[in-house]
N, C-alpha and C positions, 0 to 999 in steps of 0.2 A: 415720229410716231409716238402715241401714247401705248402704255401696256395693253389696251383694249383694242388697238388697231392692228389689222395684219393686211399684208398685200396679197393681192389676186394676180396671177401671172395668166398671159394669153401667149398664143403662138406668134412667133415673130418678134416679141419685145426684146429689149436689150435690158438685161440683168445686171444691177450693180450690186458690190459686196454688201452696201447698206441695206438693200432690200431684202437679201438672203438673211440676213443678220436678224432683222426685223421679224421675219417669219420664225427664226428660231427663238427670238425673246417673248414672242408672242405665245408661242406653245408652252415655254418655260413658265411663264406667268400663270397660263391656265393650269398647269401641273400644281403650282404652289397654292392657288384658289382652292383646289381640290383639297390639297392638303390641309389647309386652314379650315375646311368645312368638316373635315373628320376629326380633328381634335389637335392637342398640344400636349407635348410632355414625353416622358418615358412610356412608350407602348408595350414594350416587352423585353425581358433580360435587363442588362446593363447594371447588375448588382456588382458591388464591392466588397472585397474581403481583404483583410491585413493578415499577411502570413509572415510568421518568424519575427513579427515586431518591426520588420525593417522593409517590406515590400507590399504596396497595394496593389492587388489585382482587380481589373475590371472585367466583366464576363461579355461575351457578345450580346447583340440585342438591336431593337429597333427603336426610334423615337422621332418625332416631328417638331420642328422649331417654330418660332413665331411667325415666320414668314410662309410657313407650310412647306418647308423644305424637309423631304425625307432624309433620315440620317441611319446609315446602317454601319454598325461596327460588326464586322464579319468574323473577327477572331479575338481572341483575349489578349489585353494589353496589361503591362506591368509598369508600375511607377515606383521608384526608389523613393524612401523615406529617410529623413525628412526631404519633402518636396521642394524644388526650385519654381518659385512663381514666376509666371510671365507677365508681361508689362501689359497685355491688353486689359482694358477696364470693361465692365458691363454694368449697364444701370439696375439690374436686378440683383447685384451682389454689393453688400454693405461689408466694410472692413472692420467695423467696430468689434464684433464678436470673436475675432481673431481666427485662427486655423486656415484652411485652405479649401476651396470648391474644386470639384472636378467638373469642367464643363465639355460637352461634346458639341462641336461646331463643325459646319459644312466647309469644306475646302473646295477649290478648282485649281487642278493642277494642268499646267500647260506643256505640252511637249512639242519640240521643235519642228517645223514643218520639213517634209522631205525635199531634197533638192531636186530639181527638174532633170529628168533625162530625156524628155521628149522634146522633137523640134518644135520650136516656136513656143515653149513653156515660158510664162511669165512666173511660176511659182505655185505652190499648193497651200491648202487650207491648214490651219493648226488643228492639233488634235488636244481636245480639253477632257481631263478625267475628273468627275466628281466624286468627292471621298469625304472622309471625315477625320478630325483631329481631336484628341483630348488636351485640354488646356488646364493648366493648374493657376488659380487665381486665388489670391490672398482675399479671405472674409467668408461670408456666408449668405445664402439666398435670402432675398427679403422681397417684400412687395405682394401683390394680391395673387394667390395661387391656391390651387385645390390642397388642402393641408388638414384633411379631417381625422388624420390621426393624432393632431393636437387637441382634439376634442377633449374637454375635462370630463364629461360624463363616461368616456370610455375607460378612465381609470377607477370607477367605482365598480364594486364586485356585486353580482347579483345575489339575492338572497339563496343561501343554501340550507337544506334541511336535514336534520338528523332522521333516523327512522322512526322516531316517536312523533315527527313534525314539528320539532322545536327548532326555531332559527339558529343557525350556527354563527352567522354574523349579524350586523345591526341592521334591523328593519329602519328605524328613524334615520340612519346616516344615508340609506340609499332614497328614501322618500325626500328627505330635504334636498339632496342632490338633484333629483328630477325637478322638484318644484322650482329650484333656483334657475335652471336652464330653460324651463318653459316660461317662468317669468320673463327672462330675457331682457333684464335692465328695465327700460321704459315700453318696450314693445313686446308684449306677451306673445307667444306663438298660439295659444289657445284661449277659450273663453276663461277669465279670471275666476268666475264662480267654480269652475270645475278644478282650477289650482287650489282653490281654498278648500274644496271637497277632500283632495288628494293629501293636503296637509292636515285634515282632520283624522285621517286613518292612524290606526296604531294596532299593536298586539298586546294584550293584557294577559296576566297569569291565569285568569279565570276561562280564557277561550280553550274551547276544547281542540282536540288535535286536528279534526277536519276544517274548523274555523281558521285556525293558523296556518293550515295547508293552503286554503284559499287564499287567504290575504297575501302570504307571501308569492303564490304563484301569479294572483292579479298584478301585484307590484312588478314582478318581473317582466310581465307582458306589457305594463306602462313604460317601463324601461325600454324594452326594444322597440316599441312604436314610438317613443321619443327619438331613440337614435336614428331610426329611419326616416322622421321628419327632419331632423337636424341635418341629415346627410343630403336631403332633398334642398333644403334650404341652401346648403352651402354650394350645391352644384348649380342653383338658380342664380346665385349671387355671382358668377363667373362671368367677366366681361367677354365680349366677341372681339374686342379690339385689343391686341396683343403687340402694339407698336412698340419698337426699342431701336435703339441706336445701333446696336450689334446683336444679332440673334446667336442665340445658344440654348442648349438645354442643359441644367445642372443636375448631375448623377447623384451627388451626395456631398457631405461635409467631413473632411478627415482633419483630426486634431487630436492633441494628447490630452489624456486623462492620467494623471499622476505618473506622467513621464512615459506613459503607455499610448502609442498610437492607434487610434479607433477610427472606424468608417461609419458615420450615422446616415442612412438612407432617408430619414425623416425629413432632412433639409436637402429636397430635391425638388424638381418639376415633376410632379406626379401627373399622372394622366388626366387630361381634362377633355371630357366629351362635348362636343357644341350643344348649346342650350336647346336647339330644336330637336335634337336627338333625345336629351332628358326629358324634354315636355311630351314627346311622343311615347316615350317608354313609360312613363309614369302615368299617363292617361288622364292628367288633370287639363284644366282649362286654360286658355291664354291668359286670363285675369288672375288665376291662383293656380299654377302648375302643380303645387303640392296640395292641393285641395282634398284629393282623396285620402292622402296620408293624414292630413289635419282631421277630416271627419272621422277616420278609422281611431285615432287617438282620443278625439272627444268622446265618441261612442264608448270606448272602454273606461274612460274615466266616469262618464254618466252611468255606466251599468254596473258599478261598485255595489254588489249586494252579498253580503257574506251569509252563508247558511245559517238558519236558526239553530239555536243550541237544541241538543236532543232532548225530546220532550220526557217529561218526568214521570213518575210512575213505574209500574213493573214493566219488563220487557215482554213485548207481545210475541206471539209464536209467529213463525214465519209463513209465507204462502208459497206452495211449490208450483213451480212452472214446469210445463212439459217440454221436450223436445228442445234442450238446449238454451232455453231463455231463463231470464231472471226478471224479477219485480222492480220496475223503476217507475215511480210515481203512479203507482197503482195498475201498471200495464207489463205485461210479460214481454220483454223485449231481448234481442241477442246482443250481449256485450262480452267479448272474450279479450282478456288482458293479453297483450303481447309479451314474449319471454324478454329477457335482458339482452339478448344478443339475436339479431334475425339472421336466418341462414343466408349464406351467401348466393344460392341458387334458388331465392324465393320467387323469382319471376318465371320459373318454367311452367307452373300450373296456370299461367296467364297467357301462355303463347300458345297459339295454333295456326294452322296453315291457312293462309287466305286464297281462295279459289279464284277470286277476282280482285286484283289489286285496287279497282277503282271504287269497290264497296267499302264504305266507312266502318272503321273498327268500333265495335260497341264496348264501352267500359262499364262493368267489367264484361269480358268476353262471354262468360257463362257463370251460373249460379252457384256452383258448388263452393268456391273460394270464399264467396260472401256469407253464405249460410254455414260453411264448416271452415273458420278461419284457421283451425289447428292443422289443416293440410298444408297451409303456406308456412305457419311458424314452425312445423314440424314438433309439435309439444303433444301431451296427452290430451285427447278429447274429454269433455265432461258428458254426463249422461250415457256412459258406456253401456250400462246395464239396464238402460231404460226405467230408472226410478226416479227420473225427474231432476229439478235444479231447484235448490234454495238460495233464493236471493239474500246476500250479506250486507248490503250498504246501509241498511236501516239499523244495524247493531254497532255501527262506529260510534264512538263516545259514550257507550253503555259499560257496565261492570263486567269484565270478561268471564267471571264465575257466574254471573247470573244468565249472561248469553249461553254459556255451556250447559247450564241446567234446562233452560228453555229448549234447546236444540235437542238435547238427550231425550227429553220427553217427548218431543214432536217425533223425533224419528222412531222411538220405541212404540208409539201409539201407531205408528204406519206398518209395525212388525219388523223393524230393523234394529241393528246394535250400533250405536254411535261411537265413532272414534274421534274425540275432539281434544286438540292439545291447545292449552293456553301458554303461551311463551313470549319471553322478551323478543324484541324485533331482531335482534342479532341471532338469537337462537332459532328463530324462524327462518331467517335466511340461510343459515347454515343447515338446516334440514334437508336430507338427501330425497331430491324429487319434488321440492317445495316449488309452488308457482303462485305468484300473487294473483288474486282472484276476486271478483265482486260477486261471486256465487259458487256454490259447490253442489254435487249430488249426495245425497245420504250416505251412500256407499263409500265416497272418499275420506281420507283423513283431513279432517277440518283443522284448519289452524288460525287461531285467534291470537294476534299479536298485541301485547299490552303494554302500557307504559308504567312507569314506577308506581302509580297510584291504582294499577289494575285494571286501567280502563282501556277498552279496546281502540286501537290507532289504527290497525290495518287487518285486512282477511285474506287469506290464502287456502291452498288445499295440496295434498298429495294424491294424484289421481288413483281411483280405486284399482284401474287396470294395472298401475305400476305395482301396487301391493300385492296383487294377485299373481304377477310374474316373479315378485321376488319370493312368495311363499312357495310357489312351483319348483323354484331354482332350489331352494332350501331342503325341500320334503325329503330327497334321497339321504341327506345328511342327517335328517332328524330321525328318519327310519333307522339308520345304522345306529345313532346314539342310543336308541329306544331298545335296540337289541342287545348292545353291550350293556345297558343298564339292568335289563333283564337277568342276563348272565350273573352279573355282579351280586344282584338280589339273591338268587339261587345259591351262590358260594357263601353269602353273608348268613344265610339261614343254616347252612351246614356247620359254620363256624360257631353260630349262636347256640346250637344244641350241644357241642362240646364244650363250650364256654360255661352253660349251665350245669353240666356234669363236674366240672373243675370246681366250680363254686359249692357243689355240695360236699365235696372234699375239705374244702377250706372251711366251711361252716363247722365240721367236725373238730378240724385242728384248732380253731380259734377257741372252741370250748375247752379244749384240753389246755390251751394258753392260760385260761381263766383260773383253772385248778392249780397250775405251776405258780401262778402270781399269788394264789392264796397261800400256798405252802411258803413261798418267799415272806409273805408278811409275818407268818406265825415264827419263822425262823428270827426275823429281826425283832419281835417281840420279846422273844427268849433272849436274844442277845441285849436288848436294853436292860432287862431286870437282872442279867448276871453278867454284866460285861466284865471282862477279865483283859487288861492291856496286853498281857503277856499272850494270851490265845486268840488275839485278832486276827493274825495271820492265818491261823487255823480256820476261823470263821469265815473270813473272805474265800479262803480256798474251798469250803464247802460250798459257798454262793457261787463260786466260779463254776464248781460242777452242775448245781442246779440250773445255771443260765446256759450252760453247753446244751442242755436238752432242748433249747429253742433251735438248734442248729439244723435238725431235720425240717422243722417247721419254716425256718428260712428259706431251705432249698425247694420245698413244696410251694411257697410263695413265689419265688422266683421264677419257678415253671409257669405258674398261672399267670404272672405278670406279662410273661412273653405273649401268651395268649391274647391276655387283654390289649396289649399293644397292636396286635394284628386287627382285632375288632375295631379298636380306635382308628387305625389308618384306613379301614374300609369304610366304617360308617361316618367319619369325620365329626366327632363330638365327644362328650364326656362319657364315663363308662360307669356302671353301678358296681358298688364294693359290699364286700359280706359285712354283716354286722354279727357281733357275738350274740349267741341265742337265735340266730336265724334272720333271713332278710337281708335286703341290700340298702346301701346308702348311696345317695346322689353326690357325686363329686364335681360338678360342673362349676361350682361356687368357688372352688378353691384347689390348692395344689396337694391337699393332704387326704387320705382315707378317713371316712368317718368312723368314729370311735364310739361304741356303745357307751351310754352314760353311766351304767353300773360298773363297767369295767374301768371307766376313767375315775369314779370314786374309788375303787379298789386300789387304783395306783396312787390316788392322792394319800389313802391310808398308809400305804406302803411307804411313800416319801415321807410321811409324818413320823413313823417309826424310825426311818433311817436318820433323820435330821435330828431326832432326839438323841440317838446313839451317839452321833457324831459330837454333839454338844456336851456329852457326859464324859468324854474323854479328859482324863487329868490335864493335860496340856496339849497345845497344837503347835506345830513347828512354823507354821504360817501365820505372820501378824496380820494378814487379811482375812483370817479364818472367820471371824466374827460377821465381817461384811458379807463373806460367801453364805454363811448360816442365815443371814438375814434375807439375802436374795432367794435362796433355795426355799425359805419359808413363805415368802411373798408368791412365789411361783406354784407352790403347793397350795397355797390358799386360793390363787386363781383358778387353779384347775379344778378344785373342789366346788366352788362357785359355779363355774361353767357347767360342771356335770349335774348340779343341783337345778340347773335352768329348766323350765318346762316347754320351752320352745321346741318344737320337733325338729326344726332345720339347724340346731345347733351343733351337731354332730362333728362337722368340719373343724369348729371351734375347739371341741373337747380335744381333737387330735392335735391342733396346734398347740393347746395350753400343755397337753401331754409332753411335746416335745421341747417345749420350754423349760418344763419342770425337770426334765431328764438332763438337759444341759447344766443348769444350776446344780443339781445333785452331784453330777460327775465332778465338777469343779470342786464342790464341798469336800468330797471324799479324798480327792487328790491332796487338798489343803489340809487335811487333818494329820498327814505326817506318815501315812502307810509306807512300805518299802516301795521303790520305784518300780520294780517289776510287778507286785502285786497291783499297784496303782495303775500300770499300763493295762495288765489284764482285765481289770474292773472296768477301767475306760473303755475298753474294747467291747466287753460285754454289754455295758450300758448302750453303747452306739448301735449294737446289734438288737437290743430290745427296741430303741427308737426307730431302727430302720424297718422293724414290724409294722410300723404306723405311717411311714411316709409313702 
């Protein structure tokens, strides 16, 4: 009998073993034929993994071999590495590449027939068990097979864009790779004129952000459509005839890479569906099963039409659309951008109970999710306060500052107060509550993302209702802060009143200081005209007594200084200082108190008298005396010049020059050779005098 013949039994016939086995063989061949109609290769599972570098593990799974025999590996198998190759050879494995292929093969195990125990028994039938075995064969799979993973276009990366629509990777690289595959050697897959149109596209520096985004998005769509067409072409090329001398399904290729064992599933018999299934699934014609995919790709290539550049001239005012719509092409329509992440339970609003399961389900089941998409996305709706929606798509490509001015004016004319942010794309993305949007309500926080040239590349918003909630949550804290500020202001007012009283006393004290300095100047003039080295110590002692009179002044200044520090800590800034003769000086410009210019000139005259007296000494014990005298003279001259300035804001400079002059004068007096004790006393007294001005 042939595999397509089968026996028919009737009552009373004598059956032979051959007739019964013919029935078995016929049924087996019919099962195999069904298997061949289903497909060939690895159907499920059967992956491999190298563990610890010494063991290959094959997972359970299903496959169908070239004859249609179902292969079931019900449990995990392990293979020691390096493997030991078996002798069976397969015509679909080439030994040249080296390594080893793991082949899943059908087996038929015979169990011995049981002995007869009945009277007149001539023997029982054998029991056969069909199973599978893993064979390790030297070499790698070859021949015609479904191997789309080796498609070169899969290794080319789609175009990725920065936030300002600048391509991150190469547009020409992807374009040329697609054109090469569509050309397909001498058998182009699409119209050659369309391939030429593809190759003529490019991105230039003058392209605006929207144009760059369109071109890159279009090219990515061409890439994916080309891959779909190539995948279909690969499936169509598969043959229905899988004749072989010995059937088996290759699961992968195990080989060494730098002395490390690896398992590569790319070199296996991937699942190959039958051509009839492919044609029916794709919906093409018998003459061109891939025709619908080819038509789609050609339409995409022919429809290349980047947007026109943004019109020149001034930015036009927006058109406000009502009830959640935006202006697109002169028409108010509803376009709501989805958030970066769709909620896991997005489908709940679309579900409802069917009273009659035979009634068709209308999609969408009801109108609200379509008209109010924010209910699905769980984001902030627009037009919450019924102030309409402004379309933003017309402003991409225009200067951000110009768009802001136009929007501010438009919203102000409508009685609103605009909150518009012009930010870099990264700053906009980091803004709390930011949502990309093609429109916004006037009450929203409007966000314009601009590139390095200040041109708008994206628009978005922070919903007005979100800002309202934030203000409401912060209001109690703001009221508390206002109450604390009012209490602090009351306390500051009381301190200021005491501060003013203290300065009145300070004013009188400084006036007395001016008289004392005049007395000092007179004493030194007398000293200059009748200098007696023998009585120098006595003169300095007299000077010491005069300077000690300033001790009480220093104490009073210290008391007032403490109060001034309190005011400074409360008020947080500079403080006014008393001037000789009344009034106050501003000290925010430097660390010193302002010194009245008349007082500064008097101190300069006093210094001139002192320097002249020191120079009139018969001899000085310090060899640097002349240098110190010259330094003191320069400091005195600088003080006199500063005090003579007509600029009203130079009083801090007078104070600084006074301190410098006193420092050089102290050094000069000590270098004149006076007794150490008297020098220390004079040194301390001059420091005290300087302290009055610091």
